[in-house]
C-alpha positions in Angstrom: 98.9 29.4 -19.8 100.2 30.3 -23.3 97.8 28.6 -25.7 99.6 29.6 -28.9 103.0 28.2 -28.0 104.5 25.8 -30.5 105.1 22.2 -29.3 108.7 20.9 -29.5 109.6 18.0 -31.6 109.5 15.4 -28.8 106.0 16.4 -27.9 104.9 16.4 -31.5 106.3 12.9 -32.1 104.7 11.6 -28.9 101.3 13.0 -29.9 101.6 11.6 -33.4 102.3 8.2 -32.0 99.3 8.4 -29.6 97.0 9.4 -32.5 98.2 6.5 -34.6 97.4 4.1 -31.7 93.9 5.4 -31.7 93.4 4.7 -35.5 94.2 8.1 -36.8 96.8 8.0 -39.6 99.2 10.9 -38.8 101.9 12.6 -40.6 104.0 15.7 -39.8 104.7 18.6 -42.0 107.3 21.4 -41.4 105.3 24.1 -43.1 101.8 25.0 -44.3 103.0 24.7 -47.9 104.2 21.1 -47.2 100.9 20.3 -45.4 99.0 21.5 -48.5 100.9 19.2 -50.8 100.4 16.3 -48.4 96.7 16.9 -48.2 96.1 17.4 -51.9 98.1 14.2 -52.5 95.6 12.3 -50.4 92.5 13.4 -52.5 91.9 11.8 -55.9 91.2 14.3 -58.7 87.4 14.5 -59.3 86.6 13.5 -55.7 83.7 15.0 -53.8 85.1 17.3 -51.1 83.5 19.3 -48.3 86.0 21.7 -46.7 84.6 22.9 -43.4 85.1 26.5 -42.3 88.7 26.7 -41.1 91.2 29.5 -40.8 93.9 26.8 -41.1 92.6 25.7 -44.5 92.5 29.3 -45.7 96.1 30.0 -44.5 97.5 27.0 -46.1 95.7 27.6 -49.4 93.9 24.2 -49.2 90.4 25.8 -49.2 91.2 27.8 -52.3 92.6 24.8 -54.1 89.6 22.7 -53.3 87.1 25.4 -54.3 88.8 27.0 -57.3 91.2 24.6 -59.0 88.5 22.6 -60.8 90.2 19.4 -59.8 87.6 18.5 -57.2 83.8 18.5 -56.8 83.5 21.2 -54.1 80.3 20.9 -52.1 81.0 24.2 -50.3 81.3 26.0 -53.7 78.0 24.3 -54.9 76.2 25.4 -51.7 77.4 29.0 -52.0 76.4 29.2 -55.7 72.7 28.4 -54.9 70.2 31.1 -53.9 67.1 28.9 -53.7 66.5 28.1 -50.0 65.1 24.6 -50.5 67.9 23.6 -53.0 70.5 25.0 -50.6 69.0 23.1 -47.7 69.2 19.9 -49.8 72.8 20.5 -50.6 73.7 21.2 -47.0 72.1 17.9 -46.0 74.2 16.1 -48.7 77.3 17.8 -47.4 77.2 15.9 -44.1 78.2 12.7 -45.8 80.8 13.6 -48.4 83.5 11.4 -49.9 86.1 13.6 -48.3 85.6 16.0 -45.3 88.5 18.4 -44.6 89.0 20.8 -41.7 91.0 21.4 -38.5 90.6 20.8 -34.8 90.6 23.1 -31.8 92.9 20.9 -29.6 94.7 17.6 -29.7 95.8 16.0 -26.5 99.2 14.3 -26.0 97.3 11.1 -25.5 95.7 11.3 -29.0 92.2 12.7 -28.3 91.0 15.2 -30.9 88.6 18.0 -29.7 86.2 20.2 -31.7 83.9 22.9 -30.3 81.2 24.5 -32.4 78.3 27.0 -32.2 76.2 25.4 -34.9 77.6 21.8 -34.9 77.8 21.8 -38.7 81.1 20.0 -38.8 80.3 17.4 -36.2 78.3 14.9 -38.3 80.9 15.0 -41.0 83.8 14.2 -38.7 82.0 11.8 -36.4 80.4 9.6 -39.0 79.2 11.1 -42.3 82.4 11.5 -44.4 83.9 8.4 -45.9 87.3 10.0 -45.5 88.3 12.8 -43.0 91.5 14.9 -43.1 92.5 17.4 -40.4 95.3 19.9 -40.7 96.4 21.0 -37.3 99.1 23.5 -36.2 101.1 22.0 -33.3 100.4 25.0 -31.1 97.0 23.2 -30.5 98.7 20.2 -28.7 97.6 20.2 -25.0 98.3 17.9 -22.1 94.8 16.5 -21.6 91.0 17.1 -22.1 90.9 19.6 -19.2 93.5 21.7 -21.0 91.7 21.2 -24.3 88.5 22.8 -22.9 90.5 25.6 -21.2 92.2 26.4 -24.5 88.9 26.4 -26.3 87.2 28.7 -23.8 90.1 31.0 -22.9 91.8 31.3 -26.3 89.8 30.0 -29.3 86.3 31.4 -28.4 87.3 35.1 -28.1 89.1 34.9 -31.5 86.2 33.1 -33.1 83.8 35.6 -31.7 85.7 38.4 -33.3 85.8 36.5 -36.6 82.1 36.0 -36.8 81.4 39.6 -35.9 83.4 40.8 -38.8 82.4 38.0 -41.3 78.7 37.8 -40.5 77.7 40.8 -38.4 76.8 38.5 -35.5 77.2 39.4 -31.8 79.8 36.6 -31.3 80.2 32.9 -31.1 79.6 30.3 -28.3 80.6 26.8 -27.4 77.3 25.0 -27.9 78.5 21.6 -29.0 81.7 19.6 -28.4 83.0 16.5 -30.2 85.8 14.4 -28.8 87.2 11.7 -31.1 88.7 8.9 -28.9 89.4 6.3 -31.6 88.4 5.1 -35.0 88.8 2.0 -37.2 92.0 2.6 -39.1 91.7 4.0 -42.7 89.0 6.7 -42.2 90.7 9.5 -40.3 93.9 11.2 -41.2 95.8 14.2 -39.6 98.6 16.3 -40.7 100.4 18.0 -37.8 102.1 21.2 -38.9 105.1 22.8 -37.2 103.7 26.2 -37.8 101.1 28.4 -36.1 98.0 27.9 -38.1 94.4 28.8 -37.2 93.2 29.4 -33.7 
């Protein structure tokens, strides 16, 4: 199975329609640059934003814009700027219920289920309940047939790449799939996704 193969237009449209039926407002972008403009257009200036760790957000320039433009209250930037352990812990707790939580997903099924795997679980409370608004940016190579394929993609493709990333970034021995979140549906208005016709992230 080729887990990094781009979906064709028909499959993308079918997946987008399924996501919308599950209460996830979904738009389609042709490029990462277009996706960045769409996402930034969804966030009011001055809003409190927590951008979760995401190669996709880095590749599209969304993470840099959130943290460095001065247009938003970046919770991640605030956490990184604090050296006191107790103060940093308090900021991390507050980051689980931001006004806007932004990230990506590991897989999206054709039936509209969104799947996330994590070693620490740090993004799970933000996506599942904590954030008032959630925006995901997802390259369409992450579209899979069903949940079985989603887990195969995560274990066979995403995990080895993420392990290499954490080795280089943090000097850790690797990563692991410790916690999994599956979003089945949501009351309309809270969750949004931008599907991008470009290979982004893992």
